[in-house]
C-alpha positions as CSV (number, residue, x, y, z in Angstrom):
1,X,134.7,121.8,110.1
2,X,137.5,120.7,112.8
3,X,136.1,118.9,115.6
4,X,136.7,120.1,120.0
5,X,138.7,117.4,121.3
6,X,137.9,116.6,124.6
7,X,140.3,114.0,127.0
8,X,136.6,111.5,126.7
9,X,136.9,111.7,123.1
10,X,140.9,111.7,123.2
11,X,141.1,108.4,125.6
12,X,138.1,106.5,123.2
13,X,140.4,107.3,120.1
14,X,143.5,105.5,122.2
15,X,140.9,102.3,122.8
16,X,139.7,101.8,119.5
17,X,143.3,102.0,118.1
18,X,144.0,99.4,120.5
19,X,141.0,97.4,120.2
20,X,141.8,97.1,115.9
21,X,145.4,97.0,116.4
22,X,146.4,94.4,119.2
23,X,150.0,94.5,118.0
24,X,150.5,98.0,117.5
25,X,153.0,100.4,119.8
26,X,151.1,103.2,121.0
27,X,153.5,105.5,122.6
28,X,151.6,108.6,124.6
29,X,153.4,111.7,124.0
30,X,153.3,115.2,123.4
31,X,149.4,116.8,123.9
32,X,148.5,114.3,126.2
33,X,148.6,116.3,129.3
34,X,146.6,118.8,127.2
35,X,144.4,116.7,125.7
36,X,143.9,113.9,128.8
37,X,144.1,116.4,131.3
38,X,142.6,114.8,134.6
39,X,141.9,111.5,132.2
40,X,146.0,111.3,131.6
41,X,146.7,108.2,133.5
42,X,144.0,106.3,131.8
43,X,145.7,106.7,128.8
44,X,148.0,103.9,130.1
45,X,146.0,101.1,129.7
46,X,145.7,101.1,125.7
47,X,149.5,102.3,125.8
48,X,152.4,100.7,125.6
49,X,154.7,103.7,126.5
50,X,155.0,106.8,127.5
51,X,157.2,110.1,126.7
52,X,158.5,111.7,130.2
53,X,160.9,113.9,128.8
54,X,162.6,115.0,125.1
55,X,159.1,116.1,123.6
56,X,160.4,117.8,120.1
57,X,159.9,121.4,121.2
58,X,157.8,121.8,124.3
59,X,158.8,120.9,128.5
60,X,156.4,118.4,129.1
61,X,155.1,117.3,132.5
62,X,157.4,117.2,135.7
63,X,159.5,113.4,135.1
64,X,158.2,112.5,138.9
65,X,154.7,113.6,138.6
66,X,154.5,110.9,135.5
67,X,156.4,109.0,137.6
68,X,154.4,108.8,140.2
69,X,150.8,109.1,138.3
70,X,152.5,105.3,136.7
71,X,152.7,103.8,140.4
72,X,149.6,105.4,141.3
73,X,148.3,103.4,139.2
74,X,149.5,100.1,139.9
75,X,152.1,100.0,136.5
76,X,155.3,99.1,136.4
77,X,158.4,100.6,134.5
78,X,161.2,99.3,132.7
79,X,164.3,100.4,134.1
80,X,167.7,99.5,135.9
81,X,166.1,101.2,139.3
82,X,162.5,100.3,140.5
83,X,160.1,103.4,141.0
84,X,160.0,103.7,144.4
85,X,163.8,104.2,143.7
86,X,163.9,106.8,141.5
87,X,161.0,108.6,142.9
88,X,163.1,108.6,147.0
89,X,165.9,109.7,145.2
90,X,165.0,112.5,143.1
91,X,161.8,114.3,145.1
92,X,163.5,116.5,146.6
93,X,165.2,117.6,143.3
94,X,164.6,121.6,142.4
95,X,165.0,121.5,138.9
96,X,162.4,118.9,138.5
97,X,160.1,120.9,140.5
98,X,160.6,124.0,138.4
99,X,157.5,123.1,136.4
100,X,155.0,121.1,138.9
101,X,152.2,123.6,139.0
102,X,152.1,124.8,135.5
103,X,148.8,123.5,133.4
104,X,150.1,125.6,130.0
105,X,152.6,124.7,127.1
106,X,155.8,125.6,127.7
107,X,157.6,125.9,125.0
108,X,161.2,125.3,125.3
109,X,163.8,128.0,124.2
110,X,166.7,128.1,122.6
111,X,169.0,127.2,125.1
112,X,167.0,123.7,125.2
113,X,166.6,122.9,122.1
114,X,170.0,123.5,120.8
115,X,172.3,122.5,123.9
116,X,175.5,121.5,121.9
117,X,175.2,124.7,120.2
118,X,175.2,127.3,122.6
119,X,178.2,125.8,124.5
């Protein structure tokens, strides 16, 4: 039998894995938006890193929305630019707002998956 995953259970899995494997590299990636929902920000505590972009076959959350979540939670990013600089310089970029209010999983199209072939 399969178990229905809810946000609390998914977060418990992440925390238990961190507790049992304190030196492990835990990357929060595809599926976090779907499975963690409103508790997504809490995954930053047991996780070491977070995928912003480049999921294998789905578009994922809006990058700037994710960066704002990281900043609001009090975390810092490793980058040549500060998180404030990135947010302030890119917040008006219309391509970033394309999927902002979408709660559905959006699959990549052929152009997204193979941009070098279609040129």
